[in-house]
N, C-alpha and C positions, 0 to 999 in steps of 0.2 A: 177775148178782145175787148177793148175800151171803146165803147160808143157810149158817150155822155147822155144819160138819160135822166132829165130833170123832172119827170113826171111820177115816176116811182118812189116809194119811201121804205125805208128799213127802220126795224125797230130794234132798240138796244136798250134793254131793261124797261125803263118807264119813258125813255126819250125817242121820239119819232123824228127821224130827219131824211132829207132828200138823199137818194141813192148816188147822186152825183158826187157828194163829199166823200163817201167811201171810195169811188173810183179815182178821183183826185190824190186822195193819200195812198192809195196802193200803187198809183202809177208814179208818183214823186219818190216812194220807197224803191220802186223796181228800176227807176232811172238812176237813183244813186248807186244801187248794186250794180249796174252795168258801167257808168260813167268813171267811178272812182278807179276800178282797175285799168281801165283803158287810158285815164290820165297818168298813172303811175307809170304804165308802162311806155308812153309816148314821151312823157318829160324825163323818164329814166334813160331813154335811148338817146334823147337829145343831149342831156347833161354828160353822158359817158362819151357820146360822140365828140362833143367838143373837147372834153379833156384828151381823148385818144389823138385828136388832129392836132392838138397843142402840144403833144409829146412831152409833157413835163410830169414829172412824178408826183409833185404836189397838186396839180390840177386833177389828175387821175384818181388820186387819195380823195381830194375833195368832192368829186363827182360821185364816187362809190358812198362818201358819207350822205350826202344829198340824197342818193337814191334810197339808202337805208332808213333815212329819216321819212321819207316820203311812203315807204313800205310800211312802216310802223303805223304811220297816220291812218293809211288804208285799212291795214288790220284792225285798227281801233275802231274805225266807223262801222267795219262789218260786226266786230264784237258787240258794240252797243245796240245795234239792230237785233243780233241773236239774243242777247242779254235781256232786252226789254221783252221781246217775245216769250222767252222762257221763264222770266218772273211773273208776266201777267198770266202766262199759262199755268203755274203754280198756284196763283193767288185768286184768280178769277172763278167765278161760279160757271156752271154750263152755258147759260145764255150770254154770258160776257165773252167767252171763249169765242163763241160764235160770231160776236161782233168784232173782236180782235182779227179773227180769220177774215173776215168782211174787209176790214180796213187795211191789213197788210197784205192778203193774198187774193183780194177781189173775189172771194168765195162767199158771196152773199145769199140770204134767204130773204127774198123780196116779199113785202106786203101786197 
């Protein structure tokens, strides 16, 4: 649950920062992971719906091409997030992994 807490602190390595920074970061990542697929579905339905109503072969083909481009961009956004999590998990030491888990998944060890 996201309740912005400005008084608690977290420590990542030698850096102490407000817990709210980690909360906002994890909230932004969560919103991106929810909004991107919804936008792809809604915009794809609109594009293909317009193309089908127009009943032109070229418009339908163009609608499918636009849909696949958006789908590819959405997959790239997801893969960037997964790739960054994976690389940091491989490179980081134990305390840094806890920090990444805190900033990405809001699973923090509060001081």
